[in-house]
SEDREN-570874 format. One record per atom (N, C-alpha, C): x, z, y. Coordinates in steps of 0.1 Angstrom, whole numbers, padded with zeros to 4 digits, always signed. Example, Ala and Ser with C-alpha at 12.3 -4.5 7.8 and 13.67 -1.06 7.14 Angstrom:
REM residues 2
+0132+0078-0057
+0123+0078-0045
+0132+0078-0033
+0128+0071-0022
+0137+0071-0011
+0129+0079+0000
//
This chain:
REM residues 220
+0115-0228-0359
+0112-0233-0345
+0124-0242-0341
+0121-0254-0335
+0131-0264-0331
+0132-0262-0316
+0144-0265-0310
+0148-0265-0296
+0149-0280-0293
+0140-0285-0285
+0140-0300-0280
+0151-0302-0269
+0159-0311-0270
+0168-0316-0261
+0166-0329-0255
+0171-0331-0243
+0169-0345-0237
+0175-0355-0246
+0171-0367-0245
+0175-0378-0251
+0191-0381-0249
+0197-0380-0260
+0213-0382-0259
+0215-0396-0263
+0223-0403-0255
+0226-0416-0259
+0242-0416-0263
+0244-0421-0274
+0258-0422-0278
+0261-0435-0285
+0273-0438-0285
+0277-0450-0290
+0281-0449-0304
+0275-0456-0312
+0278-0456-0327
+0286-0469-0330
+0300-0466-0331
+0308-0478-0334
+0307-0483-0348
+0297-0492-0348
+0296-0499-0362
+0298-0514-0360
+0307-0519-0368
+0309-0532-0368
+0300-0540-0376
+0290-0545-0369
+0279-0552-0377
+0278-0567-0371
+0281-0576-0379
+0279-0589-0375
+0288-0594-0363
+0300-0587-0362
+0309-0588-0351
+0304-0584-0338
+0295-0575-0338
+0290-0570-0325
+0288-0555-0327
+0290-0547-0315
+0288-0532-0315
+0273-0530-0312
+0267-0520-0318
+0253-0516-0317
+0253-0504-0309
+0244-0503-0299
+0241-0491-0291
+0229-0484-0296
+0230-0473-0300
+0218-0466-0306
+0214-0455-0298
+0202-0451-0298
+0197-0439-0291
+0189-0431-0301
+0190-0419-0299
+0183-0410-0308
+0180-0397-0300
+0170-0390-0304
+0165-0377-0299
+0172-0365-0309
+0181-0357-0302
+0188-0348-0310
+0179-0335-0309
+0177-0330-0321
+0169-0317-0323
+0179-0308-0330
+0181-0296-0323
+0191-0285-0329
+0182-0272-0331
+0184-0265-0342
+0179-0253-0346
+0186-0242-0341
+0180-0231-0338
+0190-0219-0334
+0199-0215-0343
+0196-0217-0357
+0206-0213-0367
+0217-0223-0367
+0214-0235-0363
+0226-0244-0362
+0236-0240-0350
+0230-0236-0340
+0239-0231-0327
+0247-0219-0331
+0240-0210-0339
+0247-0198-0343
+0259-0201-0352
+0256-0211-0360
+0266-0215-0371
+0279-0222-0364
+0276-0231-0354
+0286-0237-0346
+0294-0226-0339
+0287-0215-0333
+0294-0205-0325
+0302-0197-0334
+0298-0194-0345
+0307-0186-0355
+0319-0195-0359
+0317-0208-0361
+0329-0216-0365
+0339-0217-0354
+0336-0217-0341
+0344-0219-0330
+0352-0205-0328
+0344-0194-0331
+0350-0181-0328
+0359-0179-0341
+0357-0184-0352
+0366-0183-0363
+0380-0191-0362
+0378-0202-0354
+0391-0209-0351
+0399-0203-0341
+0392-0195-0331
+0399-0189-0321
+0407-0176-0326
+0398-0169-0335
+0404-0156-0340
+0407-0156-0354
+0415-0166-0358
+0419-0167-0371
+0428-0157-0376
+0427-0151-0388
+0436-0139-0391
+0451-0144-0393
+0460-0135-0391
+0474-0138-0393
+0477-0142-0408
+0488-0150-0410
+0491-0155-0423
+0496-0142-0430
+0492-0142-0443
+0497-0131-0452
+0511-0133-0457
+0517-0122-0463
+0530-0123-0467
+0540-0116-0458
+0553-0115-0464
+0563-0108-0456
+0566-0116-0443
+0572-0108-0434
+0578-0114-0421
+0590-0123-0426
+0591-0135-0418
+0603-0142-0422
+0616-0133-0420
+0626-0136-0428
+0639-0129-0429
+0649-0138-0421
+0660-0132-0416
+0669-0139-0410
+0678-0147-0418
+0682-0158-0413
+0691-0167-0421
+0705-0161-0420
+0715-0166-0429
+0728-0161-0429
+0735-0164-0416
+0734-0177-0411
+0739-0181-0399
+0733-0173-0387
+0721-0170-0387
+0717-0163-0375
+0722-0148-0375
+0723-0142-0386
+0729-0129-0387
+0744-0130-0382
+0751-0139-0387
+0765-0142-0382
+0766-0143-0367
+0758-0152-0360
+0759-0155-0348
+0755-0141-0340
+0744-0134-0345
+0740-0122-0337
+0752-0112-0339
+0758-0110-0350
+0768-0100-0352
+0779-0102-0343
+0783-0114-0342
+0795-0118-0332
+0791-0115-0318
+0778-0119-0313
+0774-0116-0301
+0774-0100-0298
+0770-0093-0307
+0769-0078-0306
+0782-0071-0306
+0792-0076-0314
+0805-0070-0313
+0811-0074-0299
+0809-0086-0294
+0815-0090-0282
+0809-0081-0271
+0795-0079-0271
+0790-0071-0261
+0794-0057-0260
+0795-0050-0271
+0799-0036-0271
+0814-0035-0268
+0822-0045-0272
+0835-0045-0268
+0837-0046-0253
+0830-0054-0247
+0831-0055-0232
+0825-0043-0226
+0814-0036-0232
+0810-0024-0226
+0822-0014-0226
+0827-0011-0236
+0839-0001-0237
+0849-0005-0228
+0854-0017-0227
+0865-0023-0218
+0861-0020-0203
+0848-0023-0200
+0844-0021-0186
+0844-0007-0183
+0840+0003-0191
+0838+0018-0188
+0853+0023-0186
+0862+0017-0196
+0876+0023-0196
+0882+0017-0183
+0882+0006-0179
+0888-0001-0167
+0882+0007-0155
+0870+0008-0154
+0863+0014-0142
+0868+0030-0141
+0869+0036-0151
+0872+0051-0151
+0887+0051-0147
+0896+0043-0152
+0910+0045-0149
+0913+0039-0134
+0907+0030-0130
+0908+0024-0116
+0904+0035-0106
+0893+0040-0108
+0887+0050-0098
+0895+0062-0099
+0900+0066-0110
+0907+0079-0112
+0921+0078-0104
+0927+0066-0107
+0942+0064-0100
+0941+0062-0086
+0930+0057-0081
+0929+0053-0066
+0924+0067-0059
+0914+0073-0064
+0908+0084-0055
+0911+0098-0061
+0915+0099-0075
+0915+0113-0080
+0929+0115-0088
+0939+0108-0083
+0951+0108-0090
+0958+0122-0089
+0956+0128-0077
+0963+0142-0075
+0954+0153-0083
+0942+0150-0089
+0934+0158-0097
+0934+0156-0112
+0943+0147-0115
+0944+0145-0129
+0952+0157-0137
+0946+0161-0148
+0951+0172-0155
+0953+0167-0169
+0960+0176-0177
+0962+0173-0192
+0949+0170-0199
+0939+0180-0196
+0926+0178-0202
+0919+0165-0200
+0920+0161-0186
+0914+0148-0183
+0920+0136-0191
+0934+0136-0191
+0942+0126-0198
+0938+0127-0212
+0937+0139-0219
+0934+0140-0232
+0920+0134-0236
+0910+0138-0226
+0896+0132-0231
+0896+0117-0228
+0903+0111-0218
+0904+0097-0216
+0909+0091-0228
+0921+0096-0234
+0926+0090-0246
+0916+0091-0257
+0909+0102-0259
+0901+0105-0270
+0889+0095-0270
+0882+0093-0257
+0872+0083-0256
+0878+0068-0260
+0889+0066-0256
+0895+0052-0259
+0897+0051-0274
+0901+0061-0282
+0903+0061-0296
+0889+0059-0302
+0877+0066-0296
+0864+0064-0302
+0861+0049-0300
+0863+0043-0288
+0860+0028-0287
+0867+0020-0298
+0880+0023-0300
+0888+0013-0309
+0882+0016-0324
+0879+0027-0328
+0873+0031-0341
+0860+0023-0343
+0852+0025-0333
+0838+0018-0334
+0840+0002-0334
+0849-0001-0326
+0850-0016-0326
+0855-0022-0339
+0865-0014-0345
+0870-0019-0358
+0861-0017-0369
+0853-0007-0368
+0841-0004-0378
+0831-0016-0378
+0827-0019-0366
+0817-0030-0365
+0823-0042-0370
+0835-0045-0367
+0841-0057-0372
+0843-0058-0388
+0845-0045-0393
+0847-0044-0407
+0834-0047-0415
+0823-0040-0411
+0811-0040-0419
+0804-0053-0416
+0807-0060-0406
+0801-0073-0404
+0810-0085-0406
+0821-0082-0414
+0830-0093-0417
+0824-0103-0426
+0822-0116-0423
+0817-0126-0432
+0827-0130-0444
+0819-0136-0455
+0828-0141-0466
+0824-0156-0467
+0835-0163-0471
+0833-0177-0472
+0839-0181-0487
+0835-0192-0490
+0839-0198-0503
+0853-0205-0499
+0858-0210-0512
+0871-0217-0509
+0869-0230-0502
+0856-0235-0501
+0853-0247-0494
+0848-0245-0480
+0852-0231-0476
+0848-0228-0462
+0832-0228-0459
+0824-0224-0470
+0811-0224-0468
+0807-0209-0468
+0798-0206-0458
+0794-0192-0457
+0786-0187-0469
+0792-0176-0474
+0787-0170-0485
+0779-0156-0482
+0784-0148-0474
+0779-0136-0470
+0781-0134-0455
+0772-0132-0446
+0774-0130-0433
+0778-0116-0429
+0778-0107-0438
+0781-0093-0435
+0769-0084-0433
+0772-0072-0430
+0760-0063-0428
+0754-0067-0414
+0741-0066-0413
+0734-0069-0400
+0735-0058-0391
+0742-0059-0381
+0745-0048-0370
+0732-0045-0363
+0723-0053-0363
+0711-0051-0354
+0700-0046-0364
+0702-0044-0375
+0692-0039-0385
+0688-0025-0382
+0675-0022-0381
+0670-0009-0375
+0674+0002-0385
+0679+0013-0381
+0683+0023-0390
+0695+0022-0398
+0702+0010-0396
+0714+0008-0404
+0727+0014-0399
+0737+0013-0404
+0751+0017-0400
+0754+0012-0386
+0751-0001-0384
+0754-0007-0371
+0749+0000-0358
+0735+0005-0361
+0728+0013-0351
+0735+0024-0347
+0740+0032-0356
+0747+0045-0354
+0760+0042-0346
+0768+0032-0349
+0780+0029-0343
+0777+0024-0329
+0767+0017-0327
+0765+0013-0313
+0760+0024-0305
+0752+0033-0309
+0748+0046-0303
+0761+0054-0298
+0771+0054-0306
+0783+0062-0303
+0789+0054-0290
+0790+0041-0291
+0797+0033-0280
+0789+0036-0267
+0776+0035-0268
+0768+0038-0257
+0770+0051-0251
+0770+0061-0260
+0771+0076-0254
+0785+0077-0249
+0796+0072-0255
+0808+0074-0250
+0811+0067-0237
+0804+0056-0234
+0806+0048-0222
+0799+0056-0210
+0787+0061-0214
+0779+0068-0203
+0788+0081-0199
+0793+0087-0210
+0801+0100-0207
+0814+0096-0199
+0819+0085-0202
+0832+0081-0195
+0830+0079-0181
+0818+0073-0178
+0815+0069-0164
+0810+0083-0156
+0803+0092-0163
+0797+0103-0156
+0809+0114-0155
+0819+0112-0162
+0831+0122-0160
+0837+0121-0148
+0835+0109-0140
+0841+0108-0127
+0833+0117-0116
+0821+0121-0120
+0815+0130-0111
+0817+0146-0114
+0818+0148-0127
+0822+0162-0130
+0829+0162-0144
+0838+0170-0148
+0844+0171-0160
+0836+0177-0170
+0825+0184-0166
+0815+0191-0175
+0808+0178-0184
+0807+0168-0179
+0800+0157-0186
+0808+0153-0199
+0820+0156-0201
+0827+0155-0213
+0821+0161-0225
+0813+0171-0222
+0806+0179-0232
+0797+0170-0240
+0792+0160-0232
+0782+0151-0240
+0788+0145-0253
+0801+0144-0254
+0806+0139-0265
+0803+0148-0278
+0800+0160-0276
+0796+0170-0286
+0784+0164-0295
+0776+0157-0287
+0765+0151-0295
+0768+0142-0306
+0779+0137-0306
+0783+0128-0317
+0784+0135-0331
+0792+0146-0331
+0793+0154-0344
+0780+0161-0347
+0772+0165-0337
+0759+0170-0340
+0749+0161-0346
+0749+0148-0341
+0742+0138-0347
+0746+0135-0360
+0759+0134-0363
+0764+0131-0377
+0760+0143-0386
+0761+0155-0382
+0757+0166-0390
+0741+0165-0394
+0734+0162-0383
+0719+0160-0385
+0716+0149-0396
+0724+0138-0396
+0721+0127-0405
+0725+0131-0419
+0736+0138-0420
+0739+0144-0434
+0731+0153-0440
+0725+0162-0431
+0716+0171-0435
+0703+0165-0440
+0698+0156-0432
+0684+0150-0436
+0686+0141-0447
+0697+0134-0448
+0698+0124-0459
+0705+0130-0473
+0712+0140-0472
+0719+0144-0483
+0718+0160-0485
+0721+0168-0476
+0723+0183-0478
+0708+0188-0480
+0699+0185-0471
+0685+0189-0471
+0678+0188-0484
+0676+0174-0488
+0669+0172-0500
+0675+0178-0513
+0690+0181-0511
+0697+0187-0524
+0694+0202-0524
+0692+0209-0512
+0690+0224-0512
+0676+0227-0515
+0667+0218-0510
+0652+0221-0510
+0645+0213-0521
+0652+0207-0530
+0645+0199-0541
+0637+0209-0550
+0627+0204-0554
+0618+0212-0562
+0622+0213-0576
+0620+0225-0583
+0626+0228-0597
+0619+0218-0606
+0625+0212-0616
+0619+0204-0625
+0608+0211-0634
+0597+0204-0636
+0587+0209-0643
+0589+0211-0658
+0584+0220-0664
+0587+0223-0679
+0579+0212-0686
+0587+0205-0695
+0581+0196-0704
+0575+0203-0716
+0567+0195-0724
+0559+0200-0736
+0570+0206-0744
+0582+0200-0747
+0592+0205-0756
+0598+0218-0751
+0600+0219-0739
+0605+0232-0733
+0595+0242-0735
+0581+0239-0733
+0571+0249-0736
+0571+0254-0749
+0573+0246-0760
+0574+0251-0774
+0585+0259-0776
+0597+0255-0770
+0608+0264-0773
+0606+0278-0767
+0600+0278-0754
+0597+0291-0748
+0589+0299-0758
+0578+0294-0761
+0569+0302-0772
+0575+0306-0784
+0584+0298-0788
+0592+0301-0802
+0602+0313-0799
+0607+0314-0787
+0616+0325-0782
+0609+0336-0780
+0597+0336-0775
+0588+0348-0773
+0583+0355-0787
+0580+0345-0797
+0577+0351-0810
+0589+0357-0816
+0601+0352-0815
+0613+0359-0821
+0616+0372-0814
+0613+0374-0801
+0615+0386-0796
+0606+0395-0799
+0594+0392-0801
+0583+0401-0805
+0586+0406-0821
+0592+0398-0828
+0595+0402-0843
+0607+0413-0841
+0617+0410-0832
+0628+0420-0832
+0625+0432-0826
+0613+0433-0817
+0607+0445-0812
+0601+0453-0823
+0594+0447-0832
+0588+0454-0842
+0597+0460-0852
//
């Protein structure tokens, strides 16, 4: 079945004898042709994503992101330390005790250790011609060492600020060793304690049967 359309006039740009010809025709379109064009347009709009692995970061990008990450978390720790000490000396100087001073020094040590660790694991390597050879460990890699160090800095900063409200918030720092023990258990101790016993091979089965026959002979 054909679907008749009105006469469509279009310009056919043909160069014939130095003149343009104007042609008219009657366009007839089948329903199958309409469905085909509709599928083609839909395919262009909903084209599948390209196959293959996601693009990886370049060495220069990793180096730039590592530098920005170290600077950001350094400023976070410095800001929390400055705010805590200023507020404490202005409003709570008479309430300062040995325990508060000790916890303040402890958190500061945590900041320094985390900062030095991030700098160490993200240290780039250059050739003798000053060409970037290795950008260092990606601090923003999901599940990597950098993620755990950043979590420690965030927890310490939050604890440092909340300790202005109550000294009981210092107990939040206990989450750091608990988190460390959990990671060691999941990645090392747990699999080692609960690993399945190795299955007997064919050679072990033969040895076992041979030992059983010897035991039967001795019993007789």
